[in-house]
N, C-alpha and C positions, 0 to 999 in steps of 0.2 A: 717738257710740256705734258700736261695731264692727257691720258688717253682720250678722255671724253671730248676734248676740244681739238683733237688732231684731225686735219683734213685728209691726211694721208694714211689714216688708220687702216690696217689690213684686217678686216673682219670677215669671218666665214662661218656660216651656220649650216650644218649638215642636217637635212630634213626640213621641209617647208610646212608639213602638216596638211590637214584637210583630206583625210583618206576615206571619208565616208563615201559610199557608192551612190551614184544617182540612179534614176529609174532604169537605166540600161544595164546596170550591174557593173559598170566600170568606174574607176576612180574619177571623181569630179575635179577637173583641172581648175575650177574657179574657187575651190575651197582651200583654206589654209592661209599662211602668210602673216598671221597675227603676231608671231614672235619677231619676224623680220621688220614689221612696221613699228613694233615697240622699240627695237634697237635703233631703227632709223630716227625715231624721235629722241631717244636717249643720247645718241651721238649726233648732234645737230649739223655737223659739217662733213661727216664721213659717208662713203658709199657702203652699203650693206650688201654683201654677197651671200647667196644661198645656193645649195645644190639639192637635187631631189631625183630619185629614180623615175618619178613621173614627170610629165610635162606640166610645169607650173608657170610657164612664161606669161600667162594672162595676168599673173599677180605682180608683175614688174611695175614699179612706179618710179617717181623721181627718187634717185639715190638707192634704189633697190634693183639688183641684178641677180637673175636666177639662171643657173646652168642645169641642164638635164644630164644625169649620168649616175654611175654607181660609186658608192663611197669606197669600194674595194678595187676599183679600176685605177691603177697607178698612173697610167698615161693620161686618163681624164683628169685626175687630181693634179698632176704636174702642169697640165695646160691651164687649169683653173688658177693655180698659184701664180703662173706667169701673167695671167690677166689681172689678178689682184695686185701683183707687184711685190708684195711682202705680206707676211702673216704676223699679226699681233694678238689676235684673239680667235680661237677656234672653239666652237660649241658643237659637240656631237649629239644631236637629237634625231639621228637617222633611223637605221633599221633596228637598233637595239639588240641585234644578234651578236653574241659574245665574240665570235671570231672576227666579225666585221669591225667591231669597235677596236679590238686590239690591233688588227692589221692597219686600220686607218691611222691610229695613233703612232704606230711604229714608222709609218711613212711620213706623216705630216709634222710630227714633233721636231724632227731635225730641221725642218724648213721654217719653224717658228722663230721669230726674232727673240733676242735676249730681252728678258723682262716680259715676254709674252705669257699669255694665260691659255691653257688648254682645259676645256670643261667637258665632262662626260655626264650626260643626263640619264635618268631612268636606269640606274644600275641594278634595280630589282631583278632584271632578267638574268643576273648572275645565278639566281636560284631557281629559274624556271627551265625545266627540261624541254624536250621536244624541239621544235623549230628554233627556239632561242639558244639551245645548247648549254643551258645552265646546269648547276649541280648543287643540290641541297644536302648532299651527303659528305662531300669533301670540300670544306671551306678554303683549303689551301690549293685547290685545283687551279694551276696557272693558265688554264685554257678558258677560265671564266673572267669576266671583267674585274670583279673584286679580288679574285685570287691573283691575277696578273699585277694589278696596281698595288696590292699589299706586298707583293714580292719586291717592289721597288723601294720600299721604305728604308730597309737596311742600307741601301746604297747612299742615302743621305749622309751616312756616317762612314763611308768607305775608307777615310783616312785613319780610322781607328782599327781596321781589320788587322789581325795578326797573322793572316795567311800570307807568307812570304811571296808566294808565286801569284798572288791575286792581282789581276790587271783590271782596273776600273773600267766599266763599260761606258759607252756614250751616255746612257741614261744616268749612270752614277755621277758622271762628271757635269751633267747639264740640268739635272733636276735640283732645284733649291728648296722646293716646298711641295708637299702633297697634303691636301686637306680633304677629309672625308666627311660627308654629311648624309642625311637620309636620302638615299637614291641619287647621290650627286658627288662628283669628285672634281676638285680643282688641282691642276698641276702647273707650277710656275717654273719657267725656264730661266736659267742663269748660268753662272760659272761656279760650280761646287768644288773649289780647290782649297778650302780651309785646311790648315795643317792639323795634325793630331794634337789633342790636349795632353797627351801623355809625355811626361818628362823623360827624355832619353839620357841614359848614363854614358 
């Protein structure tokens, strides 16, 4: 059944948006949610779940449920996934801090259903130093979003490796596609067990 028409679709977006401050200087809990409403309309029978570090509960509507918590709090994430029941689509539009994005992916990707899609938005912070922890000097820095996900590309072809002692990682064995776009990454989960194309004597 197509994802779009599934009632039991497990959809999670990290980051609700609307971080402009009101006159008191605090994040306005009534702003944001545009993306959640878009996905609610696009998936006409699914419940759309979101999480945010701020209290965005005022933005809950029919088929939109929002939890408050940190994207790097594994206990919180575990409880959210239990509430959703399963994960088919995850969109990380949260803090955009490099270490947060990588840690969240490492925790949630194993919980994603086969055939599921994991999306990382705003990957430009890979190159922004300071609070975002980016690096514009070493593009292979695996502590940045882009560096980390680029390092997973070779794993798509792990069956071709000639390192005798090499043991494929979980990500090697379960990522079947990585697509890079401007400030956007898609990772598709499946079973990556295709044998080598090399003819053995």
